[in-house]
C-alpha positions in Angstrom: -28.1 46.9 -70.2 -31.0 49.2 -69.4 -31.0 50.1 -65.7 -34.0 51.4 -63.6 -33.6 53.3 -60.3 -36.6 53.0 -58.0 -37.0 55.0 -54.8 -39.1 53.2 -52.2 -40.8 55.8 -50.0 -43.3 56.1 -47.2 -43.4 59.5 -45.5 -39.7 60.2 -46.2 -39.9 63.9 -47.2 -36.9 65.0 -45.2 -34.8 62.1 -46.5 -35.8 62.8 -50.1 -35.0 66.4 -49.8 -31.5 65.4 -48.6 -30.8 62.6 -51.1 -32.7 63.3 -54.3 -30.7 66.5 -55.4 -27.5 64.5 -55.0 -28.5 61.2 -56.7 -26.9 60.7 -60.1 -30.3 60.3 -61.8 -28.8 60.9 -65.3 -26.8 57.7 -65.0 -30.0 55.6 -65.2 -32.2 54.8 -68.1 -35.3 55.3 -65.9 -36.1 56.8 -62.5 -39.3 56.4 -60.6 -40.7 56.0 -57.1 -43.0 53.5 -55.4 -45.0 55.1 -52.6 -46.6 53.2 -49.7 -49.1 55.9 -48.8 -47.2 59.0 -47.9 -49.1 61.9 -46.3 -46.2 64.2 -45.5 -45.6 65.8 -49.0 -43.2 63.1 -50.2 -45.1 62.4 -53.4 -45.5 66.1 -54.2 -41.8 66.7 -53.7 -40.7 63.9 -55.9 -43.1 64.9 -58.6 -41.8 68.5 -58.4 -38.3 67.0 -59.0 -39.5 65.3 -62.2 -39.7 61.8 -60.7 -42.8 59.7 -61.5 -44.5 58.2 -58.5 -46.4 54.9 -58.6 -48.8 54.3 -55.7 -48.7 50.8 -54.4 -51.8 48.8 -55.2 -51.2 46.8 -52.0 -49.6 47.8 -48.7 -46.4 46.2 -47.4 -42.7 46.1 -48.2 -43.0 43.0 -50.3 -45.7 44.6 -52.4 -43.5 47.6 -53.0 -40.7 45.5 -54.5 -43.2 43.5 -56.6 -44.8 46.6 -57.9 -41.4 48.1 -58.7 -40.4 45.1 -60.8 -43.8 45.2 -62.6 -43.7 48.9 -63.6 -39.9 49.0 -64.4 -38.9 48.9 -68.0 -35.2 48.3 -67.5 -33.4 45.0 -67.6 -32.5 45.4 -64.0 -33.8 47.5 -61.0 -31.9 49.2 -58.3 -33.9 50.1 -55.1 -32.8 53.0 -53.0 -34.4 54.2 -49.7 -34.0 58.0 -49.5 -33.5 58.5 -45.8 -30.4 60.6 -45.7 -28.4 57.6 -44.3 -26.6 56.1 -47.3 -23.9 57.4 -49.8 -26.0 58.2 -52.9 -23.1 57.5 -55.3 -23.2 53.9 -54.3 -26.1 53.5 -56.7 -23.5 53.6 -59.5 -21.8 50.4 -58.2 -24.6 48.2 -59.5 -24.3 48.5 -63.3 -20.8 46.9 -63.7 -21.9 44.0 -61.5 -25.0 43.4 -63.5 -23.0 43.7 -66.7 -20.6 41.0 -65.4 -23.6 38.6 -65.0 -24.8 39.1 -61.4 -28.5 38.7 -60.9 -28.8 39.8 -57.3 -26.6 42.6 -55.8 -26.8 43.8 -52.2 -25.2 46.9 -50.8 -23.9 45.4 -47.5 -23.5 46.8 -44.1 -21.7 43.6 -42.9 -18.6 43.3 -45.1 -15.1 44.6 -44.3 -15.0 48.3 -45.2 -18.7 48.8 -44.5 -20.2 50.8 -41.7 -23.4 49.9 -39.8 -25.2 52.6 -37.8 -24.6 50.4 -34.6 -20.9 50.1 -35.1 -20.2 52.9 -32.6 -22.1 51.1 -29.9 -21.0 48.3 -27.5 -24.3 46.5 -28.0 -25.4 45.9 -31.6 -28.7 43.9 -31.5 -29.8 44.8 -35.0 -26.5 44.0 -36.6 -26.1 40.7 -34.7 -29.7 39.7 -35.6 -29.0 40.3 -39.3 -25.8 38.2 -39.1 -27.6 35.4 -37.2 -30.4 35.3 -39.9 -27.8 35.4 -42.6 -26.0 32.4 -41.1 -29.2 30.5 -40.7 -30.4 31.1 -44.2 -27.0 30.1 -45.7 -26.9 26.9 -43.5 -30.4 25.9 -44.7 -30.3 26.8 -48.4 -27.0 27.8 -49.8 -25.4 25.1 -52.0 -23.0 27.1 -54.1 -21.8 30.7 -54.6 -21.1 33.3 -52.0 -23.0 33.8 -48.7 -24.9 37.0 -48.5 -24.2 38.6 -45.1 -26.6 41.5 -45.1 -29.9 39.7 -45.7 -32.1 42.6 -44.4 -30.8 45.6 -46.4 -33.3 47.1 -48.8 -30.6 48.9 -50.8 -30.2 46.3 -53.5 -30.6 45.5 -57.1 -31.8 42.6 -59.3 -32.4 41.6 -62.9 -36.1 41.6 -63.6 -35.9 38.1 -65.1 -34.3 36.8 -61.8 -37.0 38.5 -59.7 -39.7 36.8 -61.8 -38.0 33.4 -61.3 -37.9 34.0 -57.5 -41.7 34.1 -57.2 -41.5 36.2 -54.0 -44.6 36.7 -51.8 -46.6 39.8 -52.6 -47.4 40.5 -49.0 -45.6 40.9 -45.7 -42.1 42.2 -45.1 -39.9 39.2 -45.8 -38.7 40.5 -49.2 -35.0 41.2 -48.4 -34.2 37.8 -46.8 -36.7 36.1 -49.1 -34.8 37.3 -52.2 -31.5 35.9 -50.7 -33.1 32.6 -49.9 -34.7 32.3 -53.3 -31.4 33.1 -54.9 -29.8 30.3 -53.0 -32.5 27.9 -54.0 -32.3 28.9 -57.7 -28.5 29.1 -57.7 -28.6 32.7 -59.0 -25.4 34.7 -59.5 -25.2 37.1 -56.5 -22.8 39.7 -55.1 -22.4 42.1 -52.2 -20.3 45.3 -52.0 -19.7 47.3 -48.8 -21.7 50.5 -48.1 -21.8 52.9 -45.1 -25.0 53.5 -43.2 -25.5 56.4 -40.8 -28.1 56.8 -38.1 -31.4 58.4 -39.1 -31.4 62.2 -38.6 -35.2 62.3 -38.1 -38.1 60.0 -37.3 -37.9 56.3 -36.4 -37.4 53.2 -38.4 -40.6 51.6 -39.8 -39.2 48.1 -38.8 -38.7 47.6 -35.1 -36.2 44.8 -34.4 -38.3 42.4 -32.3 -41.6 42.4 -34.1 -39.9 42.3 -37.4 -37.6 39.5 -36.3 -40.5 37.3 -35.3 -42.2 37.8 -38.6 -39.0 37.0 -40.5 -38.6 33.7 -38.5 -42.2 32.9 -39.5 -41.2 33.4 -43.1 -38.2 31.1 -42.8 -40.5 28.4 -41.3 -42.8 28.9 -44.3 -39.9 28.7 -46.8 -38.8 25.4 -45.2 -42.2 23.9 -46.2 -42.4 25.6 -49.5 -42.6 23.2 -52.5 -41.1 25.3 -55.3 
């Protein structure tokens, strides 16, 4: 199986400088990045490391994934967000799962053995929100196969044929939960493995919990009325 590694970036120079030198790039048949409009030197840094950068033709997280699937030449794509918060060697855990027949694989922060950046806190609003959305999505659409518990983690992989079958929206930021929901509807083979997420060492998340949560609930309402 030919495997593509895609870095999704948007002003992540510091994270790229931490992660890219440690990533096992030689273990992939293809490595490239999809950039959402960086102005901090991210693109120049990646190109200096020999990584081809594709500029998104449309803005938004969904559009980044769609473009990644379009430009990839592998049978499957692994997406990694270079923020200095995840174990880079976890990118190697995808290939055996794809070769065993999985079509959607999620690196999960919600399984036993995983670590979520909020686990050290008494209050864990982001973690609880993810688990709540996961339970709701499974209740509404899962008919067979395992439940995906981390429905909002971007660190994931998919076969390109499965992605095409999902017919995901090319706008907005619903992509992570949307891929899970569509995998339920299409009864795709899916899997999760535990990963460990640390807090960001710089900057702030691009996805604030409450505004993002409202947009994701709007997506779920849309999916309930979706015909295909």
